Structure formats: C-alpha cells, structure tokens
C-alpha angles and dihedrals in degrees: 000000000000091000090053090052093051091047091053091046089050093049092048091049093045096049091043091051093048090048092052092043090053092047095051101032107032094177098059093106092054092044097049104033096029093225129116105206097174104038091255095293097118099240095125092050091054090048089052093050090046090053097041098051096064090038091056091047092048095048089047092051092047090050091050092050091048090048092052092050090050091051092047092048090048094051096045100043 
C-alpha cells in the first residue's frame, strides 16, 4: 500500500510539473522533441494543460485517499 501511495504522489507531482512547465514555457515540446505538431499556434500545449490539470487533481486525490487508509490501518492495527 505504501508503494501505491508513492506512485500516486510521483504521478501527481510529474503531471503537475508538466502542467506548469507547459503554462510557462509553451515551446518545450518543440525544443525537446524537435517537432511542431500544431504549426506553432499553441493548440497542442493547451490540450496538454487541459488534460494534465484533471490528471494532477485525480492523482492527488488518490494519494490522499491512500494516505488516509494507511493512517487508519496504522492506528487500528
């Protein structure tokens, strides 16, 4: 169960980081992968942000639920 918690935390942190990176540096995809999927108009970046915001929230909520279960199990047994 602890491993699951840390995986959820890592996924939340990673998706949150990528979301912020995309918000502040919109050309990171072009710079790192050397492709321009949207003709440099920013549409792909906004799709990435729109997908990462709920993913970050979902991973964060799952980590919190797992943490609470671990805490409850630790107190009861």
